[in-house]
N, C-alpha and C positions, 0 to 999 in steps of 0.2 A: 504494499499499500504506499503510496507517494506520502511524504511528509505533510504536505499542506492539506491533503485529505484527512489523514489521521488527526492532525491539529483541528481540523473544522468537526470532525466526530467526537473528540474529546470535549470541545466547547458545548456542543449538543448534549452530551451526557453530562456536564457539570450543570447545565441548565435544566436537568430533567426533562429532556425534549426527545420523542422518539424521532430517530432516523434510520435510513436505510441505505445501506451500500449496494450500488448496482454494479455488476462485474459483467461486461461483455465476454461470453465464454470463448469466442472465437479468437478475439485479439488481447484479452486480458485488461482491456480499457475499463476504469472504473469512474463512477460519479458518486455524489452523495444527494439523496433525496432528503430535504428537510422540509420545514414549515414554509420557508421562504422560496422553494424550488418546486414543491410537489405539484401544484396546480399547472406548471408549464411543462412537466415531464412527460414526455410520449407514453410512459408505462403507468400514468398515475393512477388510473382504475386498479390495475393488479397490485401496485404499490400500497394503496389504500386498503385493498382486501388482506395483504399480507400483515399490514399493521393491525388490523382488526383482528385478525386470527393470531397474532403475535408468533408467528411461524415464518422461519426462513424457507427457501425454496426456489425452484425454477420459475421462470415467467417468460413473456414474450415468445411463446411456442417453443420454450425450451432453450431460447438465445442468450438468456442472461440468467444470473444467479442474484437473488435478493437476499441479503444478508440483514436481517431486522434486528436493530438495536432498540431496545425498549427499556425505561428505566426500571428498576427493580419496584414491586409494590410496596406501599407504606399503609399502615392503618393509624389513624389518629382516634383514639377513643376519649371521647369527651365524659368525664365522670370516674372518679376512683372508687368505684363501687364493688360489691361482690362479685357481679357478673364480671367486671374488668379482671378482677383477680385471676378468675377462672380462664378468661379469654386470653389473657396475656401469653402464658405459655403455650396455648394451642396455637395461636396465631404465629408465634416464632416458629414453631415446628413445622408450620405449613408455608413458611418463608416470607413472611411479612416483617417488615421493620415497624415495630408497634411503639407509640408513644402513648402516653397517658397525660391528659390535661384536665387539671380541675382547680379553680381558686380557693377550694375549702381545704386549707392547709391541714386541718385534722385529718383529712382523708389521704391527701395527695403527699404520701411520705414514701421514702426509700425503703422504710421497714415493711410497708405492705406491698410494694411492688420492687422486690429486689431484682437487679440486673435488668431494670426497665425504665427507660427514661421518663421522667415525670415532670411536667410542668405546672407549677402552682401559681398560675396567673389566669386572669380573665381571657376568654377567647380574644376579644378586641385588641388586647395587649399583646398577646402570643403569636396569634396567626400570622401577621405580616413577616414575622421572622422565620417561622416554620415554612411557609410557602406552599399551600394548598395547590394541587395540581390534578390533572386527568388521570394520573397513576396512584391516587391516594384514595383510600376508603375512609370515610367519616361515620363513626359510630356514636351516636349521642345517647347517654344513658342516665342522666342525673334526674330526670324528672322535672327539672327546673327551667322553665323558660327563660330566665334571665341568663343561665349558662348555655343551655343547648341551642337555643334559635340563633344568637348570633354565629355560632358556629355552622348551624345548619346553612344559613343563609350564605356565609361565605363559601362554603362547599359547593352549594349549587352555582354560583357565581364563578367559582373556579373549574367547574365541570368535573369534579372528582366523580371516578367511575362509580362509585357507590356512596349514597347517603342514607342512612338508617336512622331512627329514632324509636326509643322506648316509649310505650304509652297505648292505652286504648284506642279504638276508633273514635270514641267521644272526645277524648284528649287531644287525638290528633285533627279533629275537626276544627277545634278551637286553635290549634297551631297553625292549620292553614289560613285562617281568617288573619291571623296576626302576621303571617308572612306575606300575605296578600296586600295587607295594609302598609307593610314595610317597603313595597314596591316590587316584589318577586313576582313573576308570570305564574299563570297557571300551569304552562307547559313546565316550567322549572320545578315547581312545587309538586307536580306529578311524579317526579322522578325520585320523591322519598319514599323509601320503604317503611312503612308504618302500618300495623304494629311491625316492629323490627324482628327479623329472623324468619327462616322457613318454618313452615306449620307442620312441626313433629310432635305436637303435644307437650312441648317442654314446660316444665314448672319450676324446677330449682335452677339456682344461678348457673351451675355448671352445664345443666341441659339447656338453658337460653343461650350460654356462650356457643355451645355446639351448633344451635340453630342459626346464630347471627354469623358464626365463621362460615358454615356452609352457604348462606345466602351471599356474603362477600365473595366467595370463591365462585358460584355460579355467576355473579356479575363479572368478575374479572375474566372468566374463561368463556362466556357465551352471551353476556348481556351488554358489554361496553363496546362501543364503537370508538377506536382510537384511530385518530389521525396524527400525523407527524405535527407535534408542537402544537396540539389541538388547543391548549388553553394557555397559555401563560400570561 
């Protein structure tokens, strides 16, 4: 790979943007498909499909190879609660870089979440530095609108691949009203998974954590449409 191409690829990686190295198999010539170049690339539809599937492979009737480079998935959990304690080790085993965010310092402690990054700040303060993106799942578990909803709104605006929130259908209906009043579109709000988690009849914190992780994985593997640099 040419040094200039490698430098450009590393820049996309550092910014957590997806990119694809396109290699002409007959000549070895390479180019980089990024958010800035995808629309004008002659293989744009096939590159977009490869990104959506997060899978490298041949394209252009077998004449090129697409090497897909997608940022590793992250999970930001809002709420240092019992479900989060069960979810954290499961998510790490599944390959997610997980962080806990909760301004309630009595809950957001290293003792309750060993070996897990814990941010004891309000979402409005912490999220700009964290940097939500389309390769991040947002899991809101506090049941407190003052904590959950700023994070949910930010995740929707950042086009996170998964946004889920704990609460009953009645609770969520009120949440929808508040988010709409805050300026979120109905299309954006409809992306929220609520009640959170796959319907497996979960009742304990550990079972709910399993249901949440399963739903996040399903969104990552089948339900997220990813394009190069889709949101930054």
